[in-house]
C-alpha positions, 0 to 999 in steps of 0.5 A, a space after each residue: 904662464 900663470 894659472 890664470 894667464 895674466 903674468 907671463 915669465 920668460 927665463 933667459 939664458 943669463 939668469 934673467 927672469 923677464 916678467 910681463 903682464 897679460 890683459 884681453 879686452 873683449 870690446 876690441 876686437 883683432 879683426 872684423 869679418 866681411 861677407 857678401 850680403 848680395 843675395 837673400 839667401 846668403 843673408 838668412 846664412 850668415 845671420 847665425 854667423 854674425 850672432 856667433 861672431 859677436 859672442 866669440 870675437 878674437 879678443 885684443 891681448 895687451 902684453 906689457 913688460 913688468 920687471 926683471 929679476 936677476 937670479 945670481 946663483 943661475 936658473 935650472 927651471 921656472 914654474 909659475 903657481 897660484 901664489 908665487 914663482 918657483 925657481 930651481 938653482 944652480 949654484 948652490 943646488 936649491 929652490 926659490 920662491 918668489 911671491 907675487 904679492 909680497 907679504 905684509 911685513 915679510 920677504 918676498 923670496 924664502 930659499 931652501 937648499 935641495 940637499 935639506 929638503 931631500 937629504 941627498 948630497 950637496 953635489 946633486 942638482 935639479 936638472 927638470 922639474 914639472 908640475 901638476 895643478 890637478 894633483 897638486 904636485 910637483 915632480 923634479 929629477 936629479 943629476 944623478 936620475 932620480 925622481 921625487 914627488 915633492 909637495 908644498 908645506 903648507 906652512 900653518 905651524 909656523 913655529 915648529 921645526 918642520 914647518 920651516 921647510 918649503 917642501 917634502 917630497 919622497 923618491 919614487 925613482 930611484 936607478 940601479 944602473 946608468 941606464 935607468 937614470 930618469 931623464 924626463 917625467 909625465 903625469 897623468 892626473 886623472 889616472 893617477 900616474 907618473 911616467 918616467 923616460 929613462 937613458 936607456 930609452 925605456 918608460 916607466 909607469 908608476 901609480 901615484 896612491 897618496 900623498 905620503 910616498 906610496 908610488 909604486 912601479 906599474 909597468 915599462 912601455 913597450 917601444 915601437 923600435 929600438 933606442 938607436 932608430 928612435 933617438 933620444 926622447 925629446 918629450 911626452 906628454 898625457 892627452 888631457 882626458 888621460 887616455 893616451 900618452 904622446 911621445 916625441 923623439 929624435 926621429 919619430 913619435 909613437 903613441 900609448 893607451 893608458 893602460 900601455 897598449 902601443 897605438 900609432 907612431 911613424 916609425 913605420 913610415 918610409 924615411 926617404 919619402 918623408 924627406 921627399 916630401 918634407 914631411 919633417 913631423 914624421 922623421 923627427 919631433 922637437 916639442 907638442 902641446 895638446 889641443 882641442 881637449 885631446 883632438 888635435 896636439 900641435 907638433 914642431 919638427 927638428 930643425 923646422 920652423 913650420 908648426 904641424 897639427 896632427 888629428 887624432 880619432 878617439 873613442 867617445 867613451 873617452 868623453 862620454 861613458 855610456 853603454 851604447 858608446 861601447 857597444 857600437 863604435 863611435 870615434 870623434 874627431 875635432 870636426 866629424 864623428 865617425 860611427 861604425 854600421 857593421 853591427 848592421 850587416 850580416 856576420 861574415 860582413 862584420 869584420 870587413 875593413 870597407 870605408 861603406 861600413 863607416 858613416 861620417 859625419 861632419 860637425 855643424 859649422 857654426 855650433 863647431 864655430 862657436 862651441 869648439 872643442 866637442 867634449 863628448 859624443 854619444 850614441 842611441 842604442 839602435 844606432 839611429 842617433 848621434 848627440 855632441 856637446 861642446 863648451 855650451 849647449 849640444 846638438 844631435 844628429 840622425 844617421 838615417 835623414 843626415 841631418 843636423 838639429 841644433 839651437 836656432 837662438 846662440 843665447 838659449 845655446 849659450 844658457 847651459 853647458 853638458 857636464 854630466 854627460 848624456 844618453 838616448 832613452 829611445 829617441 828621447 836624449 837625456 842631458 846632465 847639464 849646469 845652468 847659471 850655477 844649478 844642476 839640471 837632467 834635461 830631455 829632449 823630445 823633438 827627435 821625431 822632427 828629422 822625419 
């Protein structure tokens, strides 16, 4: 998919690239909801939802075929960048760059041999490549098991010999043994990490300090089970906030924190019970994709046509780093926040795992529907108030009364977005917002209306 989601490229097994144009139309809704307006109370209850529906209709999307591109030398992988389509070919091992719009007086396609770009043998080819837009970095994995950090040359100095090269790269993972050969790679732009999985099952983490090849080794991640138990790695991906690494294996899945600490995994589950209940997402993963800003991950199981959504609970510190979030345990999911209230108990009770010490509060349905995903949550120092912020607007909650306060006017709610975080000063909520292109600090004083 093109970064602006206007072009879709499909790679076929026979060496073709099929391109499609994608256009959306907000004026043509896909479906229309119908509600029961038999009672006055229900009419009032649905009034806000109707206003939200008008602003958040499901768009009608038109996908039209554009053209087919035949790559005679075969295709290993294709990546859609802002200005061009980058294709790794099989024979010869080369990189082709196909511009979306031809330059005036120039050719639309340029290519360069992989051996010239990386200074390696002509027998070595690319087996996989990924692109991270935030870091503007390409990662290439070669058939020899090496991993390269590569950048596109700007081509500003066209007369020089160096400027004629399309790419320049540096090898940061050079295997010493066959078991150390790279298979897959994941990029964490927020913490500048490059993570490589090897043929022996090990996962190596590197730190990208600059674009000049200074990518030193950081650590090896501890596997939850032996490579025989986990099977081969299917995919791995960092969450959008960069704090969690999810890895799917042939026989299960596991997670690590960005600092390398093991998280949840499925290898402790009973495989016989999972098979009996057809919980195939526990016994093997083929692919996955993070959604909702990291609140959920979509998983596809081995030989299964179903899609599974795994909900995650993450610390509110990942979305809003504040002293109160650090001092009090506040977790956020895709549908609710969970506040630990053991701090209010005697010391002997603070280590209790009873459910009564955790306060669950569902997000307001109307706000969640219009502003999903919830990006940040913040609790007050005394633990009495919690504020949340989604794509636009915000809402706040009183723990004592169990009531939410939201904007009654959807226009006012959509007039600003929380960009710089939130914090509580007593019963006053302070938010750093963006509104109509300007940045402001807002204070909300009506928290006392809860009582």
